[in-house]
C-alpha positions as CSV (number, residue, x, y, z in Angstrom):
1,M,77.3,80.7,94.9
2,E,74.1,79.9,93.1
3,F,73.4,79.6,89.6
4,C,70.2,80.1,87.5
5,E,68.3,77.2,86.6
6,V,67.2,78.7,83.4
7,C,70.3,79.9,81.6
8,D,73.3,78.9,84.1
9,N,74.3,82.3,84.9
10,M,75.1,83.5,88.5
11,L,72.4,84.3,90.8
12,Y,72.9,87.5,92.9
13,L,71.3,88.3,96.3
14,S,68.6,91.0,96.2
15,N,66.2,92.3,98.8
16,V,62.5,92.7,98.4
17,E,61.7,96.2,100.1
18,D,58.0,95.5,100.8
19,E,58.3,92.0,102.1
20,M,61.5,92.4,104.0
21,S,62.8,89.3,102.4
22,L,65.9,88.2,100.1
23,I,65.6,86.6,96.6
24,H,68.2,85.0,94.3
25,L,68.0,87.1,91.1
26,C,69.6,86.1,87.7
27,K,70.6,89.3,85.9
28,K,70.5,87.9,82.4
29,C,67.2,86.2,82.1
30,G,65.4,87.9,85.5
31,F,64.7,84.3,86.9
32,Q,63.9,85.0,90.7
33,R,63.9,82.5,93.6
34,K,63.1,83.0,97.4
35,S,66.2,82.5,99.6
36,S,65.9,80.1,102.5
37,E,65.0,81.3,105.7
38,G,68.2,82.5,107.6
39,T,70.1,83.9,104.6
40,T,71.5,87.2,105.6
41,L,72.8,90.1,103.5
42,V,75.9,91.8,104.6
43,S,76.9,94.8,102.2
44,S,79.9,96.9,102.9
45,L,82.0,99.4,100.9
46,S,85.8,100.0,101.9
47,F,88.4,102.2,100.1
48,S,92.0,101.2,100.7
49,K,94.8,103.9,101.4
50,Q,95.7,105.8,98.0
51,A,97.8,103.6,96.1
52,P,100.3,105.2,93.7
53,Y,99.1,106.4,90.2
54,T,101.9,104.1,88.6
55,S,100.0,101.1,90.1
56,A,96.9,101.4,87.9
57,V,99.1,101.3,84.7
58,N,101.1,98.3,83.3
59,Q,102.1,97.3,79.7
60,Y,98.5,95.9,78.8
61,T,96.4,99.2,79.9
62,K,96.8,100.9,76.4
63,L,95.3,98.0,74.7
64,D,92.1,97.9,77.1
65,P,89.3,99.2,74.9
66,T,87.0,100.0,77.9
67,L,89.2,102.6,79.3
68,P,87.9,106.2,78.8
69,R,90.0,108.3,76.4
70,I,89.9,112.1,75.9
71,Q,90.6,114.0,72.6
72,G,92.7,117.2,72.3
73,M,94.9,116.8,75.4
74,P,98.8,116.9,74.3
75,C,101.2,114.2,75.2
76,P,104.0,116.1,77.7
77,K,106.8,114.3,75.7
78,P,107.9,116.7,72.8
79,E,109.1,114.2,70.3
80,C,105.8,111.8,70.9
81,E,104.2,111.1,67.5
82,N,100.9,111.8,69.2
83,H,101.3,115.6,68.3
84,K,101.3,114.7,64.6
85,L,98.4,112.4,64.8
86,A,94.9,113.0,66.5
87,R,95.2,113.1,70.3
88,D,93.8,110.3,72.3
89,I,95.1,110.0,75.6
90,I,93.6,107.4,78.2
91,Y,92.8,108.5,81.8
92,I,92.6,106.6,84.8
93,R,91.0,107.6,88.2
94,Y,93.7,106.6,90.9
95,D,92.1,108.4,93.8
96,N,88.6,107.9,94.7
97,V,88.2,110.4,97.3
98,D,90.0,113.4,95.9
99,L,89.1,112.3,92.4
100,K,92.7,112.2,90.9
101,Y,93.5,111.1,87.5
102,A,96.6,109.6,85.7
103,Y,96.9,110.0,81.8
104,L,98.5,107.6,79.7
105,C,99.7,108.4,76.0
106,P,99.1,105.0,74.0
107,I,101.7,106.0,71.4
108,C,104.7,106.4,73.6
109,D,103.5,105.1,76.8
110,T,104.3,108.2,78.8
111,V,102.3,108.1,82.0
112,W,101.5,111.5,84.0
113,K,99.3,113.4,86.3
114,T,98.3,117.0,86.6
115,D,98.3,117.4,90.2
116,K,101.3,118.9,92.2
117,N,101.4,116.1,95.0
C-alpha cells in the first residue's frame, strides 16, 4: 500500500490506456506517479452464494444514514407506529444476481422480503 506524497491519502493503481502502463493515482488531490517496472494489476470480481437476507440486517442497520429509504411502503406489522407517521422504510439488496431486496421498518425493526422464495 502506498500513500500520496502531497496529501497522505492512499494511492490507487490505474492504467494509462494509450501507454499500456500503470500509475499510482491519488483520488483526493490528483497526484500521479508512474509505477515501477514489473508492477502487475490483477482485477477480479466474484460473488458468493446468496446469503440469507437476515445476514444484511443487525441492530445498527436502521441507524445507517447511507442506506436508501423508500416513502409510502407500509410496514407489514399492523400495530406498528409507522402507519400513523410518515412511512420511511429502509431497503437492502441481498441478492445481486436476481436483484432481491429486504426491507426494514426503522420504527418496529420488522424485516421482510417481498419474493416468495
